[in-house]
Residue, then its C-alpha position, 0 to 999 in steps of 0.5 A: m652810829n652805834l655807840g655801844l651803849e646797849n643794855k648798860v645801866a646809867l645813873v643820871l642825877a637831877a634828871s627830871k628836867g634840862l641837862g639831866r633829862a637830856c642824858a637820860q633820853v640819849f642814853y635810853k634812846e641808845g638802849a641802855n637802862v636808865v635810873i633817874c633821881s630827882r628830890s620831886q616824885e612828881n616831876l620824875i614821872l612826867a620826866k619818864q613818861y615824856i622820854e619813854n612817849k618818844y621811844s617806848s614802842e621800840k624799846t625794852n630797856k627801862i627807866v627807873p625813877i627814884v626820889a633822892d635830894l643830893c644834899f643828903e648822903d643817906q638818900i645818895s646811898l639809898l639811891v645807888e643801893k636801889t640802883i644795884q638792887e634793880f640791875g646789879r651794877i652801874d656802868i655810867l654815873v652821870h652827875n648833875a646839880g643844880g647851880p649855886p645862886s649868884a650874887p657878888i662876894e660880899k653877898i654872899t653868905m656862910k650858909d650860901w658857901d656851905d649849901s654850895i659845897n655839899l650839892n656842887l662838890l659833896s654830892f660829886i664826891r659821895t656819889v662817886y664813893k658808892v659807886l666806885p666799888y661796882m665800878k672796880k669790881q666789874k673792872f668796868g666805869r664811865i663817869i661824867a661830871i655836868t659842871s659849867v664854863s665858870v670852871k674855864q673862865p669866871l662868870d661875874n657874879l658867880v663866885l660860888s659856881n667859880t669856885t666849887r665847881l673847880g673842886v668837881v675838876g680836880f677831884a674828877k682829874t684824880l679819879a682819872n689818873e687813880y682808877a684808869k688801871d681799873n677801866i674807869l673813865v672819868n670826864v668834865v663837861c661844861p655847858g655854856p648858856t643853854l636853854t633849859d627850863r632854868m634858863k627861861d626862868l632867868i630870862d623873865l626874871t630879868v625881863q620883870s626886873t629890868s626895863k630890857s625886853e625878852e629880845d634884849v635880855m637874849k641878845n645880851w646872852t647870844e652876842q657873847i657867843p660866836l655861834g650866835r645862840l643858846g645851845k640845846p640840852e641834847e647837844l651837851a647829852s650828845l657829847i656825855a653819850f659819847l664819852t661813856s660809848q665804846k666809841a671814845t675809850y681812850i679819853t679820860g681825865t679831860t675837862i670839855q666845854v660846850d659853849g658855842g665858842f662862849v670861853k675865850s681861852s685857848l686852853 
């Protein structure tokens, strides 16, 4: 299926690993020019090499790595400016940011709240404010926010995610309503348990801190999922590519989970 993404410019945040890298990879495969960002120059170079090694022999589009820490507004501004300098436009924004720490409410400090709001909510708002003028001028834009199934079904010991990511959903829905007239479509995708490096680290940590085997820890996750397995990063990335494509021009303001049936709600 031709998604019509060739020569589009996609800015993918936190894209050196996991879900972000999977998104960058599918955009590159579809012929888009891709800007990837991360706090680590080394990880960005590795991600660029990883993606190009898969497709470079058949591609003329580009991957541009830019170091940026999404906790700082000036670095977000510079990231957007460099993208415009390189390509002259931004067609697609995929907001991705690391998940906040897990703990019961009484263990969460005010600093934890500030950090989570800054990284998960304010970084999305700040980036959108920077890219909107270009998308409005183009009369074209696609904005995707990667959150978590916690916005549909609150998760134990994840009050920071349960709370701040809902703010992302509210902002995204408002954006979708206000900017549809400018042909700017905004959607939220919610990954369920997915086998990223972060998930692997979490499983290893659980094994080390309990008497459970890796098999038992994995079972605790998969028995909650009707499909009986963890997701793959590329499964989420495929949905995001579709939502930003010419095949999804009547979809905006939605919040869609990719979770193997993990969320038990009807909506």
